[in-house]
C-alpha positions as a Markdown table, in Angstrom:
| # | Residue | x | y | z |
|---|---|---|---|---|
| 1 | Met | 20.7 | 45.7 | 54.5 |
| 2 | Lys | 17.0 | 45.9 | 55.9 |
| 3 | Leu | 13.9 | 46.0 | 53.5 |
| 4 | Thr | 10.4 | 47.6 | 54.2 |
| 5 | Tyr | 7.9 | 46.5 | 51.7 |
| 6 | Leu | 6.0 | 49.9 | 50.4 |
| 7 | Ser | 3.0 | 47.1 | 48.6 |
| 8 | His | 2.6 | 46.4 | 45.1 |
| 9 | Ala | 6.2 | 46.7 | 43.9 |
| 10 | Ala | 7.8 | 49.2 | 46.1 |
| 11 | Phe | 10.8 | 48.9 | 48.4 |
| 12 | Leu | 12.6 | 51.1 | 51.4 |
| 13 | Val | 16.3 | 49.5 | 51.2 |
| 14 | Glu | 18.4 | 50.9 | 54.2 |
| 15 | Ser | 21.7 | 50.6 | 54.7 |
| 16 | Ser | 23.7 | 51.9 | 58.2 |
| 17 | Thr | 24.4 | 55.2 | 56.3 |
| 18 | His | 22.2 | 55.1 | 52.9 |
| 19 | Arg | 18.0 | 54.8 | 52.5 |
| 20 | Ile | 16.8 | 54.0 | 49.1 |
| 21 | Val | 13.5 | 53.6 | 47.5 |
| 22 | Ile | 12.5 | 51.2 | 44.4 |
| 23 | Asp | 9.3 | 51.9 | 42.1 |
| 24 | Pro | 7.3 | 54.0 | 44.6 |
| 25 | Phe | 4.1 | 53.7 | 44.4 |
| 26 | Leu | 2.3 | 55.4 | 47.6 |
| 27 | Ser | -0.8 | 57.8 | 45.9 |
| 28 | Gly | -3.6 | 56.1 | 44.9 |
| 29 | Asn | -2.5 | 53.3 | 46.2 |
| 30 | Pro | -4.9 | 51.6 | 48.7 |
| 31 | Leu | -2.2 | 48.8 | 49.9 |
| 32 | Ala | 0.4 | 52.5 | 50.5 |
| 33 | Pro | 1.5 | 51.9 | 54.0 |
| 34 | Met | 3.3 | 55.4 | 54.6 |
| 35 | Ser | 2.6 | 58.8 | 52.0 |
| 36 | Ala | 5.3 | 60.3 | 49.6 |
| 37 | Ser | 6.0 | 62.8 | 51.8 |
| 38 | Glu | 6.9 | 60.6 | 54.3 |
| 39 | Val | 9.4 | 59.3 | 52.3 |
| 40 | Lys | 13.4 | 60.3 | 53.1 |
| 41 | Val | 15.9 | 58.7 | 50.7 |
| 42 | Asp | 19.1 | 59.9 | 49.2 |
| 43 | Ala | 18.1 | 57.9 | 45.7 |
| 44 | Val | 15.2 | 56.8 | 44.0 |
| 45 | Leu | 15.6 | 53.6 | 41.5 |
| 46 | Leu | 12.9 | 53.0 | 38.9 |
| 47 | Thr | 12.7 | 49.8 | 36.9 |
| 48 | His | 10.2 | 51.1 | 34.2 |
| 49 | Gly | 7.7 | 53.9 | 33.2 |
| 50 | His | 4.2 | 52.1 | 34.7 |
| 51 | Ser | 2.2 | 54.4 | 36.7 |
| 52 | Asp | 1.8 | 51.9 | 39.0 |
| 53 | His | 6.3 | 52.4 | 39.8 |
| 54 | Ile | 7.2 | 55.7 | 39.1 |
| 55 | Ala | 3.3 | 57.9 | 40.8 |
| 56 | Asp | 5.8 | 59.4 | 43.6 |
| 57 | Ala | 9.2 | 59.3 | 42.2 |
| 58 | Glu | 8.7 | 62.9 | 41.4 |
| 59 | Gln | 8.1 | 64.4 | 44.3 |
| 60 | Ile | 10.1 | 61.8 | 46.4 |
| 61 | Ala | 13.0 | 63.3 | 44.2 |
| 62 | Arg | 11.9 | 66.8 | 44.8 |
| 63 | Asp | 11.3 | 66.7 | 48.4 |
| 64 | Asn | 14.9 | 65.1 | 49.0 |
| 65 | Asn | 16.9 | 66.6 | 46.8 |
| 66 | Ala | 17.7 | 62.7 | 45.5 |
| 67 | Val | 19.3 | 61.2 | 42.8 |
| 68 | Ile | 16.5 | 59.3 | 39.8 |
| 69 | Ile | 18.2 | 56.3 | 39.0 |
| 70 | Ala | 16.7 | 54.6 | 35.6 |
| 71 | Pro | 16.8 | 53.0 | 32.1 |
| 72 | Met | 18.4 | 56.0 | 30.2 |
| 73 | Glu | 14.7 | 57.1 | 28.1 |
| 74 | Leu | 13.1 | 56.9 | 31.6 |
| 75 | Ala | 15.8 | 59.0 | 33.0 |
| 76 | Val | 15.6 | 61.8 | 30.2 |
| 77 | Tyr | 12.0 | 62.2 | 31.4 |
| 78 | Phe | 12.7 | 62.9 | 34.4 |
| 79 | Gly | 15.9 | 65.3 | 33.9 |
| 80 | Gln | 13.6 | 67.5 | 31.6 |
| 81 | Lys | 11.6 | 68.1 | 34.8 |
| 82 | Gly | 15.0 | 69.8 | 36.6 |
| 83 | Leu | 15.6 | 66.3 | 38.8 |
| 84 | Ser | 19.2 | 65.0 | 39.2 |
| 85 | Val | 18.9 | 61.8 | 37.6 |
| 86 | His | 21.8 | 58.8 | 36.5 |
| 87 | Pro | 20.6 | 57.0 | 32.8 |
| 88 | Met | 21.6 | 53.3 | 33.4 |
| 89 | His | 21.0 | 50.6 | 30.5 |
| 90 | Leu | 20.2 | 47.0 | 30.7 |
| 91 | Gly | 23.9 | 45.0 | 31.5 |
| 92 | Gly | 24.8 | 48.3 | 32.7 |
| 93 | Ala | 26.7 | 48.7 | 36.5 |
| 94 | His | 27.5 | 51.4 | 38.5 |
| 95 | Asp | 29.0 | 52.2 | 41.9 |
| 96 | Phe | 27.3 | 54.6 | 43.9 |
| 97 | Pro | 28.0 | 55.9 | 47.5 |
| 98 | Phe | 25.6 | 53.6 | 48.8 |
| 99 | Gly | 26.3 | 51.1 | 46.7 |
| 100 | Arg | 26.3 | 49.4 | 43.4 |
| 101 | Val | 23.5 | 48.5 | 40.9 |
| 102 | Lys | 23.0 | 46.9 | 38.2 |
| 103 | Leu | 20.3 | 46.6 | 35.5 |
| 104 | Thr | 19.3 | 43.1 | 33.9 |
| 105 | Ile | 16.6 | 42.8 | 31.3 |
| 106 | Ala | 13.0 | 42.4 | 32.0 |
| 107 | Phe | 10.4 | 41.5 | 29.6 |
| 108 | His | 7.6 | 43.9 | 29.5 |
| 109 | Gly | 6.5 | 47.3 | 28.6 |
| 110 | Ser | 7.2 | 51.3 | 29.7 |
| 111 | Gly | 5.3 | 53.5 | 29.1 |
| 112 | Ile | 4.7 | 56.6 | 30.6 |
| 113 | Glu | 1.2 | 58.1 | 31.1 |
| 114 | Thr | 1.2 | 62.1 | 30.4 |
| 115 | Lys | -1.3 | 64.6 | 30.0 |
| 116 | Asp | -0.7 | 64.5 | 25.7 |
| 117 | Gly | -0.8 | 60.3 | 25.8 |
| 118 | Leu | 1.6 | 57.4 | 26.6 |
| 119 | Leu | 5.5 | 58.1 | 26.2 |
| 120 | Tyr | 7.5 | 56.0 | 24.9 |
| 121 | Gly | 9.7 | 54.9 | 28.1 |
| 122 | Gly | 12.7 | 52.7 | 27.0 |
| 123 | Asn | 13.6 | 49.4 | 27.7 |
| 124 | Pro | 11.4 | 48.4 | 31.3 |
| 125 | Ser | 14.6 | 46.2 | 33.7 |
| 126 | Gly | 15.4 | 44.6 | 37.0 |
| 127 | Ile | 17.8 | 45.7 | 39.6 |
| 128 | Leu | 20.4 | 44.2 | 41.4 |
| 129 | Leu | 21.5 | 46.5 | 44.2 |
| 130 | Thr | 24.5 | 45.4 | 46.6 |
| 131 | Met | 24.8 | 47.3 | 49.6 |
| 132 | Glu | 27.3 | 46.0 | 52.3 |
| 133 | Asn | 27.8 | 42.9 | 50.8 |
| 134 | Lys | 24.3 | 42.1 | 50.6 |
| 135 | Thr | 22.6 | 42.1 | 47.1 |
| 136 | Phe | 18.3 | 42.5 | 46.4 |
| 137 | Tyr | 17.5 | 41.5 | 43.0 |
| 138 | His | 14.5 | 42.5 | 42.3 |
| 139 | Ala | 12.9 | 41.7 | 39.4 |
| 140 | Gly | 10.4 | 44.6 | 37.9 |
| 141 | Asp | 7.9 | 43.7 | 36.3 |
| 142 | Thr | 8.5 | 40.9 | 33.8 |
| 143 | Ala | 7.3 | 37.8 | 32.7 |
| 144 | Leu | 9.7 | 34.1 | 33.0 |
| 145 | Phe | 12.6 | 34.5 | 30.9 |
| 146 | Gly | 15.5 | 31.5 | 30.6 |
| 147 | Asp | 18.5 | 34.3 | 31.1 |
| 148 | Met | 17.0 | 33.9 | 35.2 |
| 149 | Gln | 19.4 | 31.1 | 35.4 |
| 150 | Trp | 22.2 | 32.7 | 34.5 |
| 151 | Ile | 21.2 | 35.8 | 36.7 |
| 152 | Gly | 21.5 | 33.3 | 39.4 |
| 153 | Lys | 24.0 | 31.9 | 38.0 |
| 154 | Leu | 26.8 | 34.7 | 38.0 |
| 155 | Asn | 25.4 | 36.8 | 41.0 |
| 156 | Ala | 25.4 | 35.7 | 45.0 |
| 157 | Ile | 21.7 | 36.9 | 45.2 |
| 158 | Asp | 20.5 | 37.1 | 49.2 |
| 159 | Val | 17.1 | 37.9 | 48.1 |
| 160 | Val | 14.4 | 37.8 | 45.4 |
| 161 | Ala | 11.5 | 40.0 | 44.8 |
| 162 | Leu | 9.4 | 38.7 | 42.2 |
| 163 | Pro | 5.8 | 39.8 | 41.2 |
| 164 | Ile | 3.2 | 37.2 | 41.1 |
| 165 | Gly | 0.1 | 38.7 | 40.3 |
| 166 | Asp | 0.1 | 37.3 | 36.7 |
| 167 | Asn | -2.2 | 39.2 | 34.0 |
| 168 | Phe | 0.6 | 42.0 | 33.2 |
| 169 | Thr | 3.4 | 40.0 | 35.0 |
| 170 | Met | 4.7 | 36.0 | 35.8 |
| 171 | Gly | 1.7 | 34.2 | 37.9 |
| 172 | Pro | 2.2 | 32.5 | 40.8 |
| 173 | Gly | 3.2 | 29.1 | 38.7 |
| 174 | Asp | 5.9 | 31.4 | 36.6 |
| 175 | Ala | 7.3 | 32.8 | 39.7 |
| 176 | Ala | 7.7 | 29.4 | 41.4 |
| 177 | Ile | 10.0 | 28.3 | 38.7 |
| 178 | Ala | 11.9 | 31.8 | 38.6 |
| 179 | Ala | 12.6 | 31.5 | 42.2 |
| 180 | Glu | 13.9 | 28.2 | 41.4 |
| 181 | Trp | 16.5 | 29.5 | 38.8 |
| 182 | Ile | 17.5 | 32.2 | 40.5 |
| 183 | Gly | 18.1 | 30.3 | 43.4 |
| 184 | Ala | 18.2 | 33.3 | 45.9 |
| 185 | Lys | 18.4 | 32.7 | 49.6 |
| 186 | Lys | 14.9 | 34.7 | 50.0 |
| 187 | Val | 11.9 | 34.9 | 47.6 |
| 188 | Ile | 9.7 | 38.2 | 48.1 |
| 189 | Pro | 6.4 | 38.1 | 46.4 |
| 190 | Ile | 5.2 | 41.1 | 45.1 |
| 191 | His | 3.2 | 42.6 | 42.7 |
| 192 | Tyr | -0.2 | 41.0 | 43.8 |
| 193 | Asn | -3.6 | 42.4 | 45.3 |
| 194 | Thr | -3.0 | 45.5 | 45.0 |
| 195 | Phe | -6.7 | 45.5 | 42.7 |
| 196 | Asp | -8.9 | 42.7 | 41.8 |
| 197 | Leu | -7.3 | 41.5 | 38.2 |
| 198 | Ile | -3.7 | 40.7 | 40.1 |
| 199 | Lys | -5.5 | 38.8 | 43.2 |
| 200 | Gln | -3.2 | 36.1 | 44.3 |
| 201 | Asp | -2.5 | 34.4 | 47.6 |
| 202 | Pro | 0.8 | 34.9 | 48.3 |
| 203 | Asn | 1.4 | 31.8 | 51.1 |
| 204 | Ala | 0.0 | 29.3 | 48.4 |
| 205 | Phe | 3.1 | 31.0 | 46.4 |
| 206 | Val | 5.3 | 30.5 | 49.6 |
| 207 | Asp | 3.9 | 27.2 | 50.3 |
| 208 | Thr | 4.6 | 25.7 | 46.4 |
| 209 | Ile | 8.1 | 26.9 | 46.8 |
| 210 | Ala | 9.0 | 25.7 | 50.1 |
| 211 | Ala | 8.3 | 22.1 | 48.2 |
| 212 | Lys | 11.4 | 22.9 | 46.2 |
| 213 | Gly | 12.9 | 23.9 | 49.0 |
| 214 | Leu | 13.2 | 27.5 | 49.1 |
| 215 | Glu | 12.3 | 29.6 | 51.8 |
| 216 | Gly | 9.6 | 32.3 | 50.9 |
| 217 | Ile | 8.5 | 35.2 | 52.5 |
| 218 | Val | 5.2 | 36.8 | 53.0 |
| 219 | Leu | 5.7 | 40.9 | 54.0 |
| 220 | Asn | 2.7 | 43.2 | 54.4 |
| 221 | Pro | 3.0 | 46.7 | 53.7 |
| 222 | Gly | 4.8 | 48.3 | 56.3 |
| 223 | Asp | 6.8 | 45.0 | 57.2 |
| 224 | Thr | 10.4 | 45.3 | 57.0 |
| 225 | Phe | 13.0 | 42.0 | 56.7 |
| 226 | Glu | 16.4 | 41.9 | 57.3 |
| 227 | Val | 19.1 | 40.5 | 55.0 |
């Protein structure tokens, strides 16, 4: 499994045969290393409906004839636009041609911004993505919650992406606790520095979890990591 960090909470995930994008936010993102038109994938995975996670989902899905995999209400929203969708819900898992997806809980919101106002987007989620016997846990936008301990105990997680931006999600302190509870082999900080309100020092976070015996990896936008 190869992960390419597309900034904010977006990742391109590749196996030897498939390419997946998670939470594509490239348009209007000053840190994005590529445009939506450059993304070539088989599927689009979404954690929730906020614009900084779904901004380019429709374009990428149309350009690639790719399926959008998302919590049910968000999938229905994109399905009504004529896109191919696969709805899921919290705790559910499904085997796709590229691998296995399971949705976890996340404590956040999920409003979809439309010209008519904010549309209910269902429950936010995290994603456990398993491809070629490697598991990537994308926690989504979330607060710290106790069941992260169970997610770590019940799954052999190779790498986890945790938000550290604070204000809208966990800050670095809570994310360090989450990293310890989950016990993944590698920890990638996400959802920071895209705008001033979530400005953080990812290297300080990595130093904090290193003191707990955990390995953190700071990826700059466009950087790739082999799991």
